C-alpha positions as CSV (number, residue, x, y, z in Angstrom):
1,V,87.7,94.3,57.8
2,Q,90.1,91.6,59.3
3,L,92.5,89.1,56.8
4,Q,92.9,85.7,58.5
5,A,95.3,83.3,57.3
6,S,96.5,79.9,57.7
7,G,98.4,77.3,56.5
8,G,102.1,77.8,57.7
9,G,104.1,75.2,59.4
10,L,107.2,73.3,59.2
11,V,108.2,71.4,56.1
12,Q,111.6,69.8,54.9
13,A,113.0,71.2,51.9
14,G,111.3,70.3,48.6
15,G,107.8,69.9,50.6
16,S,104.5,71.9,49.9
17,L,102.2,73.9,51.7
18,R,99.2,76.3,50.9
19,L,98.6,79.3,52.6
20,S,95.1,80.5,53.0
21,C,93.7,84.3,53.6
22,A,90.2,85.0,54.2
23,A,88.9,88.9,53.9
24,S,86.0,89.0,56.3
25,G,83.9,92.4,57.5
26,S,82.6,95.1,56.0
27,I,83.4,94.7,52.1
28,S,82.1,96.5,48.8
29,S,84.8,94.8,46.5
30,I,88.1,93.4,47.0
31,N,90.9,94.9,44.2
32,G,94.4,92.8,44.3
33,M,95.5,90.5,47.1
34,G,98.9,89.6,47.4
35,W,101.3,87.8,49.8
36,Y,104.6,89.1,51.2
37,R,107.1,88.0,53.2
38,Q,109.7,88.8,56.0
39,A,112.7,86.6,57.1
40,P,114.4,87.6,60.2
41,G,116.7,90.2,60.0
42,K,115.3,91.3,56.4
43,Q,112.9,93.2,55.1
44,R,109.3,92.6,54.1
45,E,108.9,91.6,50.0
46,L,106.5,90.8,48.1
47,V,106.3,87.2,46.9
48,A,103.2,87.0,44.6
49,D,100.0,89.4,43.7
50,I,97.1,89.0,41.9
51,T,94.3,91.2,40.7
52,R,90.7,90.6,40.6
53,G,90.8,90.0,37.2
54,G,93.3,87.0,37.8
55,R,96.2,88.8,36.6
56,T,99.6,87.5,38.5
57,N,103.1,88.7,39.5
58,Y,105.9,86.8,41.4
59,K,108.7,87.0,42.8
60,D,111.7,86.1,40.9
61,S,112.9,83.3,42.9
62,V,109.8,82.2,43.3
63,K,109.0,81.5,39.9
64,G,107.5,78.1,38.5
65,R,107.8,77.0,42.5
66,F,104.7,78.6,43.7
67,T,101.1,79.7,42.3
68,I,98.9,82.3,44.1
69,S,95.1,82.3,43.0
70,R,91.9,83.9,44.4
71,D,88.2,82.9,44.9
72,N,86.5,86.2,44.3
73,D,82.9,84.7,46.0
74,K,84.5,83.5,49.1
75,N,87.6,86.9,49.5
76,T,90.2,84.6,49.3
77,V,93.5,84.4,48.0
78,Y,95.7,81.2,48.2
79,L,99.3,80.6,47.6
80,Q,100.4,77.5,46.8
81,M,104.0,76.7,47.5
82,G,106.3,74.1,46.3
83,S,109.5,72.7,45.7
84,L,110.1,74.6,49.1
85,K,113.7,75.5,50.2
86,P,115.3,76.9,53.1
87,E,115.6,80.2,52.1
88,D,111.7,80.3,51.9
89,T,112.0,80.0,55.4
90,A,109.9,83.6,56.9
91,V,106.7,84.7,57.9
92,Y,103.9,85.2,55.5
93,Y,101.8,88.1,55.4
94,C,98.5,88.5,53.4
95,N,97.2,91.7,52.0
96,A,94.5,93.1,50.2
97,N,92.9,96.5,48.4
98,I,89.7,96.4,49.6
99,R,86.9,98.9,49.1
100,Y,83.9,100.0,51.4
101,L,81.5,102.2,49.9
102,L,83.5,104.9,48.7
103,I,86.5,104.4,50.8
104,T,89.3,102.0,49.7
105,R,92.7,101.0,52.0
106,D,95.0,98.4,52.1
107,Y,94.8,95.2,54.9
108,W,97.2,92.9,56.5
109,G,97.3,90.0,58.1
110,S,98.3,88.8,61.0
111,G,101.0,86.2,59.2
112,T,101.9,82.7,59.4
113,L,105.1,81.1,60.0
114,V,106.4,79.0,57.2
115,T,109.7,77.0,58.4
116,V,111.8,75.0,55.6
117,S,114.2,72.7,57.0
118,S,117.2,71.4,55.2
């Protein structure tokens, strides 16, 4: 199984970006999917996650600015980021809890860098 993330880049404060993460490989079903981020010198933290049924959860500092969504047919999770701030600068990683036959485990994408300039 591979998770391929894309959509990162350099944006000015106040701008928007949309991240995508597609899962591929041996997949029976995907349970929760989410986005995490890690800024330099800091621990990785949860930004947002979403259940297969669409229930969402957000880090307080991104509520109202970020929206997580998923397309179950495409095994893809998205993160629409708006009103970006310099403190949103980080490497963003996608995560998915994936079942194949009788085995369920978490997988991580390789990360995509988001840089917000002031």
